[in-house]
C-alpha positions as CSV (number, residue, x, y, z in Angstrom):
1,M,-8.4,-35.0,-22.7
2,A,-10.4,-33.0,-20.1
3,S,-9.6,-29.3,-20.0
4,L,-8.1,-29.4,-16.4
5,R,-5.8,-32.3,-17.4
6,Q,-5.0,-30.6,-20.7
7,S,-3.9,-27.3,-18.9
8,K,-1.9,-29.3,-16.3
9,A,-0.1,-31.2,-19.0
10,A,0.7,-28.0,-21.0
11,T,2.0,-26.0,-18.1
12,G,2.9,-28.6,-15.5
13,R,0.7,-26.7,-12.9
14,R,-2.7,-27.4,-11.6
15,T,-3.9,-23.8,-11.4
16,R,-2.8,-20.5,-12.6
17,R,-0.3,-18.4,-10.7
18,R,-1.6,-15.6,-8.5
19,P,-0.7,-12.0,-9.8
20,G,2.7,-10.8,-8.6
21,T,4.1,-14.2,-7.7
22,G,6.0,-14.7,-11.0
23,G,8.2,-11.6,-10.6
24,K,7.8,-10.3,-14.1
25,G,5.2,-7.5,-13.6
26,R,5.6,-3.7,-13.8
27,Y,4.9,-3.1,-10.1
28,Y,6.1,-4.1,-6.7
29,R,3.2,-4.9,-4.4
30,I,3.4,-3.9,-0.7
31,E,0.8,-5.8,1.3
32,V,-0.2,-4.0,4.4
33,R,-3.4,-5.9,5.6
34,P,-4.6,-9.4,4.9
35,T,-7.2,-10.1,2.2
36,G,-9.7,-11.8,4.5
37,R,-10.7,-8.5,6.2
38,F,-12.3,-7.0,3.0
39,V,-15.3,-7.6,0.9
40,S,-14.5,-5.4,-2.1
41,Y,-11.6,-3.4,-3.5
42,R,-10.9,-0.1,-5.4
43,L,-7.6,1.0,-7.0
44,H,-6.5,4.6,-6.7
45,D,-3.8,6.3,-8.6
46,V,-1.7,8.4,-6.2
47,G,0.8,11.1,-7.2
48,R,2.1,11.1,-10.7
49,G,0.0,9.0,-13.1
50,G,0.8,5.3,-13.0
51,H,3.8,5.5,-10.6
52,T,2.1,4.7,-7.2
53,K,-1.3,3.1,-6.8
54,R,-3.2,2.4,-3.6
55,L,-5.5,-0.7,-3.4
56,A,-8.2,0.2,-0.9
57,G,-10.4,-2.5,0.6
58,K,-14.0,-2.1,2.0
59,R,-14.8,-3.9,5.2
60,S,-18.2,-5.5,5.9
61,S,-18.9,-2.6,8.3
62,G,-18.6,-0.2,5.3
63,S,-15.3,1.5,6.3
64,W,-12.4,1.7,3.8
65,D,-8.7,1.0,4.5
66,T,-5.5,0.5,2.6
67,K,-5.0,-3.2,1.6
68,S,-1.8,-2.8,-0.4
69,W,0.4,-0.4,-2.4
70,L,1.7,-0.8,-5.9
71,I,5.0,0.9,-6.7
72,L,6.4,1.2,-10.2
73,K,9.7,-0.9,-10.4
74,S,11.6,2.1,-11.8
75,D,10.8,4.0,-8.5
76,A,12.3,1.4,-6.1
77,H,14.9,-1.3,-5.8
78,V,15.5,-4.4,-3.7
79,K,18.4,-4.5,-1.3
80,S,19.0,-7.6,0.8
81,R,15.3,-8.8,0.7
82,T,14.1,-5.3,1.6
83,L,12.4,-2.9,-0.7
84,V,14.0,0.6,-0.8
85,I,11.9,3.4,-2.3
86,D,13.9,5.8,-4.5
87,N,11.3,8.2,-5.7
88,P,10.6,11.0,-3.1
89,L,6.9,11.3,-4.2
90,A,6.4,7.6,-3.6
91,K,8.1,7.9,-0.2
92,T,5.7,10.6,1.0
93,A,2.7,8.5,-0.2
94,L,3.9,5.5,1.9
95,K,4.1,7.4,5.2
96,G,1.4,5.0,6.5
97,I,3.8,2.1,6.4
98,R,5.7,1.2,9.6
99,G,8.9,-0.7,9.7
100,P,10.9,-2.4,6.9
101,I,9.2,-3.6,3.7
102,Q,10.2,-7.3,3.7
103,H,10.2,-9.5,0.6
104,Y,7.5,-12.3,0.6
105,K,7.6,-13.9,-2.9
106,G,7.9,-12.7,-6.5
107,D,7.1,-9.0,-6.7
108,I,5.1,-9.2,-3.4
109,F,6.5,-7.5,-0.2
110,R,4.9,-7.2,3.2
111,A,4.9,-4.4,5.8
112,K,3.0,-3.3,8.8
113,P,0.4,-0.5,8.7
114,R,0.8,2.6,10.8
115,R,-0.3,2.4,14.4
116,D,-3.9,3.0,15.2
117,V,-4.3,5.8,17.8
118,P,-7.3,5.2,20.1
119,E,-9.8,8.0,20.3
120,A,-9.3,8.3,24.0
121,S,-5.7,9.5,23.6
122,K,-6.6,12.2,21.0
123,P,-5.8,14.9,20.3
124,T,-2.1,13.9,20.4
125,A,0.6,16.4,21.0
126,A,1.4,16.6,17.3
127,Q,-2.3,17.3,16.5
128,R,-2.5,20.1,19.1
129,R,0.7,21.7,17.7
130,A,-0.7,21.5,14.1
131,R,-4.0,23.0,15.2
132,A,-2.4,25.9,17.1
133,K,-0.2,26.6,14.0
134,N,-3.2,26.6,11.7
135,I,-5.1,29.0,14.0
136,K,-2.2,31.4,14.1
137,K,-1.8,31.2,10.3
138,A,-5.5,32.0,9.8
139,Q,-5.3,34.9,12.3
140,R,-2.3,36.4,10.4
141,A,-4.2,36.0,7.1
142,R,-7.3,37.8,8.5
143,W,-5.4,40.8,9.9
144,H,-3.1,41.4,7.0
């Protein structure tokens, strides 16, 4: 029996399952951007070791961006097809996600990335406030 026919007969499937689709892993995956935009990937451990991970993708232009997030299952729970983050450290790491985190399949969820602010509208009001605050803080430190 050929190896493909043999594996299909043993499992009843033609190919292996993609990671995360079975629902038995240690992490929930939150996909933010589609795979087709990236040429290579790098995994970063964010916050406490092993709890939150960021999968960064490199574009053909050389720029890096977040492709997806991996959240330890003990730090979140599913409520009516939406992922709710329980851990406050994981919540702060995911500030770049906009809107609800909707279930896709298995352990995979999908969300929208934060809005891209065009350079023409910068600095924003929040950036101006933060800059003024930092300048005042530096002035106080210098004179005291």
